[in-house]
N, C-alpha and C positions, 0 to 999 in steps of 0.2 A: 504494500500500500504506500501511496505517496502523500505525505503530509507536509503542509507548509504553514508557517505562522504569518497571519495577516495582521497588519497594524493600521489603525485609523486614529489620527490625531484629532481630538474633539476639543474645540475652544470653549472655555468657561470664562465668564466675567468674574471679577472679584472686587471686594471693597478695599481700595488702596490704603496704605498707612505709611507713616514716616519711617518706621523701622524697616519695612520692606524696601522702600525707596533707597535707604542708606545701604542695605545689603546689595541691591542691584547696582548701585554706583560703585561699591567696593568690588563687586564681582567683575565689572567692566575693567577696573584698575588691575585686578588679578590677571585677567586675560591679556591686557596690554603688557604687563610685567613679563608674563610667560612668552609672549610674542617677541619682545625685545631680547630676552635672554636666549631664546632659540635662534633668532636671526643672527645675533652677534657671534654665536658659536657654531652656526650651521648645523644645528641639531634637528633631526627629523624623527628621532625615536622617542616615543612616549616615556619609556623607562628612563632614558638618559635625561630628558627634560625634567621629569618629576624629581629625580635624584638631585639634579643640579639646582633647582629652584627651592627645594623643600625647606632648608634651614632659614634662608632669607625670607621665604613666604611666611613661615611661622613667626619670625620676628615682626614682620609688617602687619599681619592680620591674625586676629585671635579666634578665627572661625574653625569649625570642624575641618579636619584635614581632607575630607571628601570634596570640599570646595576647591582645594588645590588640584585634585585629580581632574575634576570637571574643567577647570580653567586651562590645564595643560592640554586636554583633549581638544577643546575648542580652539586654542591658540595654534596647535599643529594643523587642524583642519583649515583654519583661516590662511595660514602660511602656504599650505599646499594649493589651495584654490588661487591665491594671489600669484604664486609662482607660475601657474599655467597661463596667466594673462599678462604678466609684467616681467620684464627681464631683470629689473633692479627694484630696490626698495622693499618695504614691508607694509603689511596692512595695519590698520588701527581699528580696534573695536570702538564704535561710537554709540551704538544703540544700547539701551539698557535691557538686558535679558540675561537669563542664566538657565542652564540645564542642570537638573537635579537627579542624581541616580537614586534608586530606591532606598539606599541607606540614609539619605538626607531628608526624606519626607515620609509622611503617612497620609494616605488618601482615605477620607471618611465618607466620600460620596457628596456630602454637603459642604465639606471644608477640607483644608489641607494643613497639616502641621509640619513646618520646616524646622529641622534641627540645626540651630545656628552654632551651638557649642554644647558640650555636655550639660544636660538638664536645662538648657535655655532654648526656647522655641518661639517662632513667629507663627501665628495662626491666621489663615486666610479663609474668610467665609466666601464660598462660591455662589455666583448668581447664574442661574440657568433656566431653560424652558423645557418643553416636551422633548425636543430633539436630544438634548444631553441626558434627560431623565431616562430615556430608553437604555442608554449605555450604562448609567449608574445602576439601574435595576438589574440588568444582565450581569454586571460586575458583582452586585450583592448576592445574586443567585449562583455565583461561582462559574458562570459561562464565559466570562472574560477576565483577563489579567490586566494589570496596569504596568507600563514601562517607565522610562526616564522622562519626567515632565519638563516642560519649558515654561518659564515665567517671564513675562515682559511687563511693561508699565500698566497695561490694561487687561491682559488676558493670561490665563493659565491654559496651556495646551496639554491635555492628558492623552497619552497614547494607549488606546485600548487594544489588547492583543487577543487573538483567537486562533487556535490551531484548526486548520481545515483539511479534511480528507479530499484530495484533488480527484480521486476516483469516484467520489460520491459527494460533490459539492452542493449540498442542499441549500446552503446559505453562505455566500462568500462575497468578499469585496477585494478587488484588485486595486492597488494604489501605486502610482508612479510619482515619485518625489523628485522634482528637479530644483535647480537653484532659484528659479523664478516662479514656479507654481507647483500645485499638487493636483493630480487628476485621479479620480476614483471611479471604478465601475463596480456595480453590485448585481448579484443575482436576485436580490430582493427588490420588488417594486416600491417598497416603503422606505428604503434607504436612500440617502442623497449624499453626494460627494462634494 
């Protein structure tokens, strides 16, 4: 049998707060710090970058070390994309966003708890309608899992994952993620992309 994991990023609104804005600004600084470090030393390996920045990162920011991991991954992805388009120079993270691996957050369906440092959390109350509710309900029923979330100034993108049997795809969604857009096709007439 052929199984594939399908992922759909579902946007949720949330109630912004100053604590989160500061975290987003700090995360942007972390990414730019990692870009600069990797660029100056021509590092393309995640392990080398993380090892190289780790002590300085800890001195500068008092957050959970998983933020360092995420910043390194994003920095290397930005450098790789930038190098394909430009011969010289380096990219700069300008937008406020962060990607959080599952060790950094807990999804409750109606909210998200972000672990900032040991026993210190930021809580986001999610705003959503019927479209998002279908995914939350399926998640609560154990039909979907949640992956690495993305948070920006106005939205939280929650990637819902489902394993689909390709030989009997009773309900599936195919998603093509490009740099400029996301296209989705579904076997269900009630799903939209």
